[in-house]
N, C-alpha and C positions, 0 to 999 in steps of 0.2 A: 494503506496504513503507513505512515511514517513515521520516523525518529522524529521528535519537537527539537525546534531551533533551543540551542543552548545543551544539549545532550553530548557527554562526551565520553570518548571511547578512546582507553589506550593499547597497543601492542601486549600481545599475549608474550608473556615470557620465553616460549618457544618460537617465536616469530622474528624471522632475521631480516634484516634491511641491508639490501646487497644493492651495488653498482652506483655508491653515492646516493642512494634513496631515489634511485628509477625503478626499484622493484622490490616485491616483500616474498618472502618462502616459509613457508610454513601453514596452519590449518591440519585438520584431520579429516582424510590423508592430507600428506604434504602436498602442495602445490605453490607452483611460482604466479604472481598476478604482476604485471608491468604497470608501473604507474604514469599516467601522461605528466608532462610540467604543470598542467592546474591542478590534477591531484597531488603534486608533491608540496605545490603552496599550501595547500589544506592542511598540511601536518605542521605542528610545532613540537620539535624531538620525538618521541614515540605518541605522542597524544592526538588527536584529533577531534575538533568539535563541529557539532553540525551550526552551519549557517545558513545552508540554502538547499535546494533540490540535490544538487550535485554531493554537496556533502553529504547531507542525509542518504543518497542512494550507496554513496563507498562505507561510509559507517554501517549503515546497514549488509554490504554486502562482508565487508569483515567480520563481524557478529554470526552470520550464516557460514562461515568457512573456519569459524572456532580460531581465526586470527587476532582478533581483538577483545576486548571487556569494558563492558562498562566502569566508568570512574565513579562507584555507587555514591559517595559523600558529596559529589557534585550534583548529584542528580536531585530535582525536587521530587516532594510526594505527592500521588496521585490528587486530585481535586477532591474526588468522594474519596477519604478512607476509612469509612463504616465498615467493621468486621465482626464477627463473630466466632469465639474460640468453640472447639468441638473436641470432646476428651472422650477418647472410649477406653473404658475402664472395665477392669473385673476382679474385686477382692483385692483393691489394693488402696482400704481407706487412709493408711497413713501417706502416702507417693501421693494421693489425690489431691492432701490437706496441704500439701508443700508446694505442690503445682498452683493451685487456685492462689494459693498467696502470692506468689509470682507473678501470678496473672493480672490481679487486680480486679477493681470494680468497676474501670471506667468502658469497658465494653461488655456487651453479652456473653454468657457463658452457657453451653450444653454441654450437660456430664451425662455420657450415652453407657447406663449400667446392661453389659453384657452378659445378661441373666447369673450373675454373684450368687456364689453361695450361702453369703453374710450378707443382704440387699440392705437392711436397714443400717448398718456402719455409715455405705457410702451416702446413703438418703441424708444422713445426718452431717456429713460433710458439705455435702453440696447446698444442703438449706444453710448450714451456716456460713458460706460463703456468695449465699445471693442466686446460687448455679439452679437452669433451668434440668431438670431428673427428666430423662425418658428411661424408662424400665423395661428391659427387651424381658420375656419371659422364656426365650428358647440361646442358646448363645450361637450368635451367627459368625465368630469371628472380625479380626481389626477391619477388614472391608465392610461387611454389615453393618457395624457396629457407625464405622464413619458415616456411612450411606443416610441411616438412619436418623442422625443428627442432619448430615446436609438437608436432607427434606425439610427442615424447621427453619431454615438460615434465610434470612427475611436481607442482608445485608451484600453491599456488591463482591465482599470480599470474605472469604472462611479463612480461621488459622487452623487446622487439624495440630493437635500435641497429644503425645503420649503421659500413660501418668506417671510416670518415673523418667520425668522432663522435668527438668528447673527453667525459666525463661529469663535473662537478663533483661531489664530496666530499656536498652536499646535494639534488643530482639528484632521484634516485628518493625519498629518503626528502620530500621537501615534494610529490612527485605524490600519494605514497603516502596522505597525507593526505584528499585528495577521495573515497577510496573508504570516508569514516566515510558517507558517503550510499549506501545500498544501489542505488539505478538508475543510478548511473556504475558505465560498463563500459572507459573508457581515458580517461587526463589526459595529454597532454603538455606539457612545456615549451616554453619560448621557443628557437628553434634562432638565437643570434648567431654570428657570423665567428672563425673560429679566426685569432687572432693571428699575423702574419707580420712579419719583419724588415723588406722593403722590398716592401709590398705596389703592386702595380698597378694601374691606375684603374677598371679592370675591376673589381677584387677590393674595393678602396674604394669604388664603386657598389654593389656585393654585400653590403656588409658594413652596408650603410645600404638599401637596397633589397631585402635578397633575397628572393626567390619563397617562401622557408620560413620567414619570420621573421613571425609573425602579430603583432605589435606591442607595445604597453607596459602591456597592458588586460587583467585578464582576462576572462574570456567563457565562454560554454554554447558549444560547436559548435551551427551551424543555417543551412541553407541561407538565403537573403537576409539575412544580419545581417554585421557586419563581419566575422568570425571564420565563413565559409562551410564549411571543411572544414579538416582536419589532417593535418601529414605524420606520417610515422610512421617518420624517420628515428631517433627518438628516441620510446617509446611504453611507461605502464605499462598491464598491460588485466589483466582477471579471466579466467581464463581459458575456467571454464564459459560465459562471454558470446562466446566464439570459436568456439564450434561447429561453422560453417560455414568459419571460417579466411579467410585471403586469396583472392580469384579469379583463380586459375592464369593464367586465359585471356587477363588483363591483365599487359601487361608495362611499363604506367606508367597512372598514378592508378587502381592498387590501393588506396592509402591512400583518397584521396576516396573510394570506393565502400565500403571498411569503413566509416568513418564514416558515411554515409547510410546504410547497410544499419542496422547499429547505433539510430540516429534513429529509423529506421521501425520497429525492434521496441520502441521504447519506452523504450529506455535514454541514459543521457546519455552526451556525452563533453566534457569540459573543458580548455579551455584555460590553463595556467599560466605567466606571467610570471615570477614570483617565483624558479621553477624554469627552468635554462639549460642548453644542451647545445651546446656549440663545434662548428660545422660547418666543413670543410677546404671553402670555396670555389675554384669554378672560377677561373686567373689568368690564361688565355690566351681572347684573342675569340672564336677559330675554337670552341674547346669549349666556351666561355660561349654560346655563340649556337646552337650546337648542342643543347645541351641546355634551352633554354628553347625550344625548338620542340618536342624529344621533349617536353616538357608539354603543349604543345598537342594531340599527335596521341592524346593521351588523352579527346579531348572527345566526340568521338565514340560512342566503348566507353561513354561514362560515361552519354550521353544515350541510348544502348539500353536502359543498366538503371534511369536516374533520369530520365527527360524531364521529369518537374515539377521538379529542382532545377538543370537545367543553363543552362537559360536567360542568354545574357550581360547581360540588362537585366531588370529586371520595374517595367513603369510602370503607374501605375493609369491611367482614360482620360482623368482630366482634365491630368495630368501630360506623357500622348503628347500631347494636344494641346495644349498649352504650350510642348513641345520642337518640335513642328510648327511651329508658329507663328513663335518665334524662328526654325528654320530658313529657313523662307521671305524673311526678310529683306526684307519691302516695307513700305510706307508703315503699313499695318493692323497690321503685326505685333506691336508692342510694345500698342497699346491693345487688341488681341486677347489678349496674353497678361496683359496687368492685368485684364481682364473673366473670365478663366479664374480668376485666383488670387482675384479678388474673389467670384467666385460660390460656388467652395471654402469659403472664409475664413467666407460666410454660411452655408452648409452645416454647416460641422463647428460655428460656433456657436450653431445650434441643438439640434446634440446637446451642449452644454456650458452649456446654458441654465442649469444649476443652479447652477454653478460661479459665482465671482468672477469679473468679467471676463470673460466667457466669448470675446467677438469679440476680446480682445488675445489672448488665448491660443489663437485658433484662427487670427490671423493668424501669429501663432511658427509654429503645428506648419505650417501650410500654405508660407511661407518655405522652411522647413527639409525640407520635400516637394521644394519646386523644384529647391533646389540639388541636392539629390538626384538628381533628375531629369535637373538639366542637367549633373553629373558622368556620370553612367552614358551620355548622348549623347556627350558627350565620349571617354568609354570606346572605346564602340562607332565611334566614328571612326577614334581612334587606336590599335586595339588588335584588335579583333574584326574589323570590317568595313574594315578600310586597303587592303585590293585595289580595292573597290568606291567607297571615297574616293579613293585614287588614279586610278581613271578618271574618276567625277565632275570631280575635278578639271582634266582635260585639256578638259571639253566645259563647264562652270559656272564662273563668277566668283564666285558665290553661296556654292556649297561650297568655292573656292581659300579664302574668306575663312574662313568657318566652320571649315573644317579648321587653317587658319592662328590664331585664334583659341583653338579646343581644344588644339594641341598646346604653342604656348605660354605659357598660362593652366594648363595642368596642370604644366608643367616649373616655372614661378614656384612655385605652391603646395606642388606635393609637395617642390621643394629647401628649403624654406623648414621644412617638416613634418621632413621625413628631416635634417636639419641634417648634413650628407653632411660627409666627409671629402675634397671635392673640388669643383674649381672648377664653377660654372653650367654652364659650356659644354659641359666635357667630360659632366658629368653629365645633361644633354640629350642629348646624342647617347647616350648610353648608355643614356638614357630609353626614348627613340625604338627604338634597335636591339633594346631589351628588346622592348617590343609587337610590332614587326615580325620579329622570332623567332618569337614564341609566337602571334600572329594567322596567320601562316605554317602552321604545325604543325594548329591548328584547320581552317583551309581545307584541310589535304591531307587531313585525318580525315575532315573531311565528303564529299571528292569519292573519298576509297574509299568509306567508307559510303554514299555515295548516298543523303545524306539530307542536309536544311539545319537539322535540331531543337538542331543544336547551335550556330546563329549565329541563331536567331530569338528576338527578345526576348517578353518575354510582360507581355498584357495583363490586369491582376486587379482585382479590387473589393476 
């Protein structure tokens, strides 16, 4: 299958055009591809339109590497855009009514009642909106409930939406445009916060830093990239790509598992922030912390199914040596880190020796890699390994210093990026509580599974 004529892609913001357009550097992992004069002429600025087999092949390659993204509003919707909405729900009649009002009556809707304690209220809401009700007698969780609805779908596409979500009129139509690419199996929108009259400080933090919000930039979902997974709180999918459905053994992380299985099958999953769905975030601190911990407990089940993808950090040998030297905090640490970076810069420069200013470009790539390694180390100290960090702080002044720098630098950088409607102190408290709760869930799942796979960084070339 190839991309159709008229399909338009734009280079990702991380992709650099070098050598006057003769080469591109970017993707995940970072790589350099050289363009022939014919390939260079296919570009108009940073965009590439599919005109023939050659341009289709190049655009497809750029999408595979994560070096480009579709220009969604230029793409046509699929010829057969029939879809069915499937809503898994348990005891949320008010939220269900609000969602179904936003969905409308133009497409069939299946409401799956996952063994509610008060099923009559849900049945009344479903009947009022003309939805088909599937009432389960045993609580099977989100994965099982979605599968129960999926088995009744007869349209080419399915839209899964959680009951605490509200759809904008253009959410589904925008996502549908991604299916002009025949390899795309799923497309997901940006999950934003549902506005409330008097948001709590936890809610304001979530509005800026929700676990479900994957950012403002379009991307292909791929492990090891800025968008390594996607939530199925709202998703449009091809029914024929979901032959195995969700893994019903998983009560949490089932959406991540589905994404990664589709990727392993050679399909694409697209994240499109131009489409938005509003989510009712948790407002109470205890409820919020519990949910964060529950998210963490999905780590070990995912590690069993996808050990290559679950690593909390991925280092190259040189970046592992770099952060080890910095964490040692000895007199030789800075010179050793400098030598490591100099050696890597020289090595990369040799690979780029047929480009203009190879060592300048290599220095920039090395610096970016070093920053990424430091950021991942900070996340390990603050989030995934915080129990070990806490023990280390008791015994070592150097670990206390590293932990303090990592925690404060993380708050300062992320607060500036998120532009949260919250003062820095409460933002910082929420940020650390977020990490503590999630990390606790990861450790709990690792202890239950008697495995450290979900806690071990990966060293890769």
